[in-house]
GUDRENVEX-109514 format. One record per residue (C-alpha): residue in one letter; x, y, z. Coordinates in steps of 0.001 Angstrom, whole numbers, padded with zeros to 6 digits, always signed. Layout:
// GUDRENVEX-109514
AXYZ/...
This chain:
// GUDRENVEX-109514
M+000043+117669+013451/V-003314+117576+015193/G-006143+119330+013472/P-008959+121095+015279/Q-011456+118639+013814/Y-010507+116061+016450/D-012215+116186+019834/F-010037+113672+021631/L-011825+113929+024984/S-015468+113791+023964/N-015222+111976+020650/P-012052+109883+020462/L-013740+107482+018047/G-013886+110342+015553/A-010098+110346+015286/V-010060+106547+014986/R-012576+106500+012172/S-011097+109467+010325/T-007601+107999+010265/F-009002+104617+009256/D-010849+106210+006353/T-007650+107971+005292/A-005707+104722+005381/I-008343+102915+003282/A-008523+105827+000812/S-004774+105501+000278/G-005304+101980-000972/T-004392+100049+002188/D-005861+096570+002336/P-008066+096212+005483/S-006630+092744+006026/S-003180+094245+006606/L-004383+096567+009384/E-004866+093940+012092/G-002278+094435+014826/R-001229+097732+013274/D-001891+101381+013954/W-003070+103305+010927/G-002253+106769+012323/A-004637+107221+015257/L-002216+106513+018110/P+000359+109189+017125/L-002462+111712+017246/F-003397+110687+020788/R+000227+110591+021963/H+000753+114093+020567/F-002387+115355+022288/L-001727+113654+025637/F+002023+114047+026030/E+003496+116579+023616/Q+000656+118986+024320/S+000567+117889+028009/R-003181+117349+028008/I-003238+114062+029903/S-004328+115834+033117/Q-007540+116755+031300/V-008444+113105+030845/P-010721+112081+033741/L-009438+109381+036054/L-011992+106655+036643/T-012916+106710+040356/P-016124+106160+042358/T-016747+109901+042053/T-015911+110469+038414/I-017585+107379+036980/R-020978+108997+037595/F-020083+111898+035316/V-018066+110302+032542/R-020064+109512+029428/P-019569+106318+027453/N-017386+106497+024355/T-015234+109255+025852/L-011561+109248+026797/V-010721+108188+030365/R-007797+106990+032478/F-007873+104006+034787/R-005253+102953+037325/G-005452+099360+038399/M-003732+096068+039062/I-004028+093216+036589/Q-005901+090682+038723/D-006845+088222+035998/M-006238+087559+032315/P-009439+086018+030925/G-007857+085434+027512/N-008419+086885+024057/E-011537+087555+022039/F-012258+087728+018327/Y-014257+090664+017000/V-015239+092200+013687/G-012318+094566+013199/A-013313+095853+009772/Y-016377+095338+007589/K-017781+096651+004363/D-020823+098902+004572/G-021970+099092+000978/S-018901+100276-000870/M-017211+101723+002228/W-014995+099967+004714/R-015629+100718+008386/T-013801+099706+011547/N-015018+098367+014857/K-011642+098715+016606/F-011877+100248+020104/M-015630+099555+020141/D-018033+096937+021504/V-020884+097697+019091/L-021124+098208+015358/Q-021723+101564+013711/S-024250+100180+011256/P-025934+096860+010515/I-024175+094231+008484/C-025635+091178+006882/S-024268+087670+006975/S-022861+087994+003470/A-020972+091240+004161/D-017227+091309+003649/T-015648+091306+007119/R-012207+091063+008705/I-011919+089163+011978/W-009343+090567+014423/E-008263+089637+017936/R-007736+091615+021167/R-006515+090756+024662/L-008699+090951+027770/L-007439+092049+031192/Y-009524+092097+034370/C-008125+095004+036389/V-009058+096004+039931/P-008278+099073+042053/V-004772+098674+043445/P-005059+096597+046654/G-004002+098353+049862/L-003637+101770+048246/S-003209+104437+050934/P-005698+107342+050901/W-002963+109958+050381/T-002199+108518+046944/E-005635+109349+045587/V-005830+111963+042882/S-007308+115182+044205/A-010676+116405+043092/E-008976+119420+041517/E-007406+117228+038871/F-010772+116031+037704/G-011944+119614+038008/N-009709+120467+035067/L-012485+119146+032894/S-015200+121489+031808/M-018171+121191+034132/D-020402+121846+031168/W-018924+118831+029451/M-019356+116676+032549/S-022928+117703+033173/D-024301+116988+029723/S-027822+115778+030054/R-028767+112169+029589/E-031013+113238+026721/K-028023+114647+024869/R-026130+111443+025502/M-029030+109422+024133/R-029192+111603+021011/D-025461+111269+020457/D-025554+107522+020915/E-028526+107117+018610/S-026846+109098+015867/S-023444+107439+016069/D-023075+104109+017788/M-026470+102436+017624/P-025733+098757+018215/V-027040+096202+015786/S-027225+092436+015880/C-025897+090044+013286/D-024984+086406+012869/K-023090+084541+015555/V-019473+083574+015001/Q-017619+080820+016833/D-015629+081943+019868/S-011867+081905+019871/P-010468+078941+021793/N-008405+081502+023674/T-011514+082805+025326/K-011997+079441+026986/R-008880+079473+029103/M-006897+081636+031472/R-003415+082520+030266/E-001605+081468+033394/G+001781+081632+031708/E+001527+085363+031221/H+002958+085903+034691/S+006353+085800+032976/S+005215+087921+029990/A+008361+106984+049568/A+012987+119216+062735/S+014483+121944+060805/H+016910+119996+058720/S+013974+117885+057623/S+011843+120904+056765/G+014638+122366+054692/A+015058+119145+052747/A+011318+118916+052198/T+011288+122455+050824/D+014081+121533+048408/I+012038+118645+047016/A+008805+120608+046843/S+010494+123414+044940/S+012082+121058+042438/T+009541+118644+042428/T-006176+098642+060180/S-007857+095749+059489/L-007113+093818+056366/G-010662+093409+055161/S-011432+097110+055249/E-008211+097872+053408/I-008749+095448+050576/V-012355+096368+049847/S-012640+099345+047530/N-015585+101291+046173/S-013746+101868+042912/P-015023+099809+040021/P-013066+096977+038462/C-012606+097270+034746/I-012250+095012+031732/V-009386+096496+029726/K-009141+095500+026079/I-005608+095668+024728/Y-004677+096131+021063/D-001413+095834+019158/S+000723+095194+022236/P+003124+092295+022940/E+001834+089886+025567/S+005185+089992+027385/E+004631+093651+028301/M+002081+092764+030973/K+001796+090155+033684/L-000439+089377+036624/N-000284+091845+039536/D+001389+094596+037507/I-000012+098078+038121/F-000826+100050+034995/E-002398+103313+033980/F-004589+102789+030937/V-005847+105559+028667/G-008680+104647+026368/I-012353+104723+025454/L-014874+103874+028173/T-017886+101781+027222/S-020673+100779+029581/D-023617+101042+027220/P-027014+099830+028495/E-027598+098322+025071/L-024489+096187+025483/Q-025924+094890+028755/E-029160+093931+027053/D-027313+092107+024306/N-025133+090347+026847/E-028195+089015+028674/D-029078+087189+025483/G-025568+085760+025313/D-024577+087716+022211/L-022526+090802+021621/S-023838+093109+018976/D-020710+092728+016889/G-021705+089140+016308/F-019799+087234+018953/S-020780+085300+022036/E-019226+087071+025022/D-018607+083770+026754/T-015444+084965+028498/L-017122+088079+029856/R-020576+086760+030743/H-019776+086990+034474/F-018748+090666+034152/P-021958+092641+033423/P-021117+095892+031581/N-023249+097928+033994/Q-021068+096710+036868/V-017719+096210+035154/P-017137+098899+032515/R-015016+098187+029455/L-012040+100304+028526/H-010584+100035+025043/C-006966+100943+025616/F-004975+103290+023365/I-001957+103848+025590/H-000731+102166+028758/R+002234+102545+031082/K+003426+100459+034003/L+003384+102255+037348/G+005906+101965+040171/I+005871+103175+043751/Q+007141+106620+042747/D+004195+107134+040422/F+001868+107313+043438/L+003647+110297+044974/Q+001513+113403+044740/N+004370+115540+043399/N+006551+113092+041576/H+009223+115489+040373/T+012597+114231+039288/V+015020+115171+042032/E+018565+113893+042155/P+019070+112002+045419/K+022196+113892+046442/P+023849+112556+049612/D+023440+115826+051553/L+019713+115938+050820/V+019244+112234+051491/K+021227+112383+054752/G+019016+115149+056118/L+015858+113246+055256/R+017280+110059+056711/E+018103+111692+060047/A+014688+113312+060325/L+012778+110147+059420/L+014913+108074+061783/R+014163+110490+064638/H+010476+110220+063880/L+010554+106431+063849/T+012511+106426+067111/T+009868+108611+068734/I+007065+106367+067506/L+008939+103315+068803/G+009357+104608+072352/N+012924+105888+071916/D+014174+102447+070833/D+017080+103483+068616/V+018114+099961+067613/T+014632+098975+066460/S+014181+102222+064523/H+017449+101595+062626/F+016327+098103+061668/M+012918+099469+060731/L+014519+101959+058328/L+016576+099261+056625/H+013461+097093+056387/L+011500+099877+054686/L+014242+100303+052080/S+014527+096615+051240/K+013424+095073+047964/V+014173+091972+045937/H+016850+093003+043456/A+017974+089553+042324/R+017144+085855+042578/D+019798+083189+043004/N+018971+079473+043076/G+015437+080183+044205/L+016506+082670+046883/A+015198+086235+046846/V+018216+088515+047289/G+017686+091921+048899/K+014648+091259+051066/L+014821+092022+054793/S+011756+090775+056642/L+011555+091905+060260/N+010146+090244+063370/L+009729+092615+066313/T+009327+090587+069492/G+008244+091681+072965/F+004843+092803+071724/K+001942+091987+074013/K-001644+093012+073452/E-001085+096152+075527/T+002103+096981+073610/V+000403+096534+070253/S-002462+098855+071248/V+000071+101642+071872/F+003234+101156+069827/G+001787+098827+067211/K-001081+101165+066447/Q+001183+104198+066125/L+003633+102324+063920/T+000867+101085+061646/L-000533+104614+061258/V+002900+106015+060438/L+003579+103357+057816/K+000214+104061+056196/K+001225+107715+055879/L+004624+106852+054414/L+003966+103915+052093/P+001528+103772+049164/L+000616+100065+049488/T+000006+098756+053014/F-001850+095858+054660/C-002321+094568+058187/I-003228+090939+058931/P-004596+090162+062413/L-003321+086604+062691/T-005751+084374+064587/V-006629+080694+064374/E-010044+081583+062979/Y-008457+083832+060360/L-006022+081150+059243/N-008771+078521+059097/T-011160+080536+056969/V-009387+083143+054840/S-008363+082578+051229/L-004746+083670+051007/A-003899+082155+047632/P-005676+083023+044362/K-007676+080128+042931/K-008949+079475+039436/N-012698+078902+039160/Y-013302+077056+035927/D-017096+077365+036242/T-016830+081124+035862/N-013462+081073+034071/R-012145+083528+036660/L-009073+083718+038831/E-010572+084403+042263/T-008211+086642+044166/G-006599+085882+047520/V-005210+088127+050243/L-001652+087496+049070/Q-002273+088548+045484/L-000317+091744+045993/A+001299+094310+043754/E+005063+094638+043783/G+006256+096934+046584/S+003410+096171+048994/H+004095+096284+052739/L+002453+093678+054963/I+002170+093890+058754/V+001305+090632+060498/D-000011+091059+064050/E+000687+087729+065715/T-000207+088928+069220/K-003827+087928+068593/L-002865+084305+067984/E-004117+082053+070778/A-004152+078303+071319/G-006355+076427+068903/T-006483+073780+066214/L-005657+074528+062611/N-007685+072742+059975/S-006300+071849+056562/V-006964+075373+055290/G-005127+076865+058257/V-002123+074595+057784/D-001988+075479+054100/N-002273+079193+054856/C+000656+078954+057290/R+002699+077345+054535/L+001732+080096+052096/L+002779+082831+054534/K+006048+081058+055242/N+006850+080762+051537/L+006033+084409+050998/M+008437+085450+053740/E+011257+083059+052836/L+011038+082838+049053/Q+008955+085871+048062/E+006632+083566+046163/V+002878+082967+046289/E+001362+079706+045169/Y-001572+080123+042774/D-004056+077256+042702/F-005226+076366+039200/K-007025+073261+040526/Y-005272+070789+038243/Y-001857+072184+039031/K-000248+074881+041178/M+002093+077623+040094/D+004517+079715+042168/M+004308+083394+041286/K+007231+085625+042219/T+006440+088719+044241/D+008217+091457+046205/A+006515+092342+049481/Q+008017+093734+052690/L+006906+091721+055729/L+006857+093008+059307/V+005775+090644+062108/M+004803+091855+065582/S+004799+089037+068119/E+005364+088350+071808/G+008144+085839+071208/K+009915+084653+068109/S+007331+083783+065476/N+006996+080066+064875/I+004920+080603+061736/L+006873+083320+059961/P+010672+082903+060077/A+011843+086477+059475/D+015307+087446+058267/V+015887+089579+061359/I+014521+089124+064878/V+014718+092279+067001/P+013532+092358+070635/F+011534+095571+070960/Q+012642+097549+074056/P+010875+100929+074346/S+011968+103253+077161/T+009231+105875+076820/L+005628+105994+075722/S+004874+106339+072045/Y+003323+109570+070868/S+002469+111011+067515/E+004498+114005+066402/A+002943+116716+064286/V+004398+116362+060800/T+003660+118809+058013/P+002402+117523+054653/E+005595+118810+053043/V+007786+116745+055366/L+005632+113647+054848/E+005910+114124+051125/A+009690+114406+051392/W+009913+111197+053436/R+007773+109373+050911/W+010056+110569+048140/Y+013065+109416+050148/L+011739+105900+050723/A+010528+105463+047155/T+013645+106873+045511/V+016469+105508+047637/R+015314+101899+047412/Q+015567+102118+043610/L+019213+103168+043555/T+021808+100824+042143/H+024495+099523+044475/S+027832+097769+044230/I+030734+096707+046420/E+034186+097717+045240/P+036837+094956+045117/E+038834+096332+048055/M+035720+096648+050201/Q+034632+093198+049119/K+037807+091746+050583/V+037091+093497+053896/V+033556+092118+053970/E+034702+088588+053140/R+037359+088716+055865/D+034844+089908+058449/L+032328+087246+057471/V+034915+084500+057798/A+035859+085838+061244/A+032200+085969+062273/R+031672+082365+061120/Q+034719+081210+063103/A+033479+083013+066226/D+029945+081615+065887/R+029516+078281+064135/T+025730+078605+064309/L+025784+081316+061632/S+024220+080038+058416/P+024953+081193+054861/Q+021628+083032+055045/D+022859+084957+058114/L+026014+086018+056290/S+024024+086990+053211/R+021701+089044+055430/L+024680+091038+056759/V+025709+091883+053199/T+022127+092931+052467/M+022134+095153+055555/G+025379+096728+054348/R+023796+097488+051010/L+020707+098984+052640/M+022784+101033+055060/S+024662+102605+052144/L+021442+103239+050246/S+019885+104896+053299/Y+022580+107571+052935/G+022113+107826+049194/E+025432+106105+048492/S+025756+103669+045607/S+028704+101698+047005/L+029491+100228+050396/S+031946+102227+052515/L+033952+100998+055478/E+032042+103411+057740/H+028671+101985+056752/W+029922+098416+057083/Q+031131+099180+060618/M+027684+100605+061391/V+026072+097348+060241/K+028382+095260+062427/E+027648+097452+065468/L+023915+097268+064825/E+024152+093492+064607/R+026174+093366+067855/L+023498+095368+069684/R+020783+093113+068302/K+022540+089937+069432/Q+023124+091500+072826/R+019385+091873+073183/L+018771+088299+072108/Q+021023+087047+074907/
């Protein structure tokens, strides 16, 4: 299917142009090609997936971006942070008697005059950033990029200049009116991871601190240009891997300084994103990423109960050790780490299990809190830690805000990807006065914990965006700011210490947490009757129990079953939940 004439890595535009020429030669009207593929994408899919060559495509990172040449094939993993809108461009134009295409390009192949026959097409713009809170262990190893030929990477700048001059020399032409879509942000598009343990880890392998420093990344953001794809496929805060053509041409920067793109359009939407700082990627293929996609060896392994049970016991022992031999807290911690929003009912997020560990003083946090935070960073791909202070609340921007002067959605701390884990250290909170920003930030945190929603400020109106983040609060007493689903008094009996864990075991635990929380779950009719009877009895014994308390018990039952790799609630697991709840209430008394 793929001929040797195509160099997909170094010259992907060659395949685009060749297939376009073939389509035109067959008599296809250029006007009918907008929003359609004329044969190029099947070639790239065959090369990348059927021939398994995707690992040869360099991943855009702070290291690789120095070596990757413009107009070559790259991959980029990022979160959709903003959707600047759409832009019009010259998709096809007549060069003498020949039709040419400008699809997947920012500059024209050859000059065109104002009277030339042109076809105006449209493409979507996404502003993507490195995934916030991404743990270091998720990063692609240098060996993967090493799959590329070093000769290809180290081409001289002179060769690049010669290639550019002979192929994609940009030219200027008359200005065309911007699309109205480039003047607004498409806000509505939000809709559109011991011996038994070592053995289990071997089975999988064979078949398979402060917030500011965590958010800041040296990886470049990227403007991704999307073609021929339904708008509903992507929404804000989704994580995607994009494969496409990288452009960061110096000539494009020069043209942009004059306010014009060399294909004849004012780059009004992108004028605040200089090409030398924010590269452009013209996307061929994209796929949405989940938590499992960040595992280093993401092999498909069936989560059999025997395998899952061994991993569960080993991870639980490790958590218990980290938490000073507090068995009750470690059990709740495990359920918390497996929780996720799996449904929404009348505005309520069903499936979440936020956790408030009380009894933490500054001394306790420096020992147990630090160890727990380090362990979670090693287990989870997306982690944050907020040191909650009055100054922090009064000054930080938690909610994203739209800046209409720059036509940008300015990010906030709570603009998180689905599956993020957030630790809030409330032990640093001392007496003080909250200003209006602080009061609003408290409200935002409360809504995140209770409703799993974040309010986005578009100045003239506000919009609640649904999210799915696990929240863990460490505080001395019950948090008055963040009303967690479960309050557990932390009662360590020994000092916390860090156990030596092999990379294989860590990898197995990550697989366990990422896989088990995705399993489907149900309650059989007979078991449902048992649960209902027990909930009625609990309500009669304690009239202070709210519907949310009863719903939380059902959620804990679901998570307990999932922690064993079971897809339905058993009587044994339900009894375990009731005993765990009894021990928790005993501590509260």
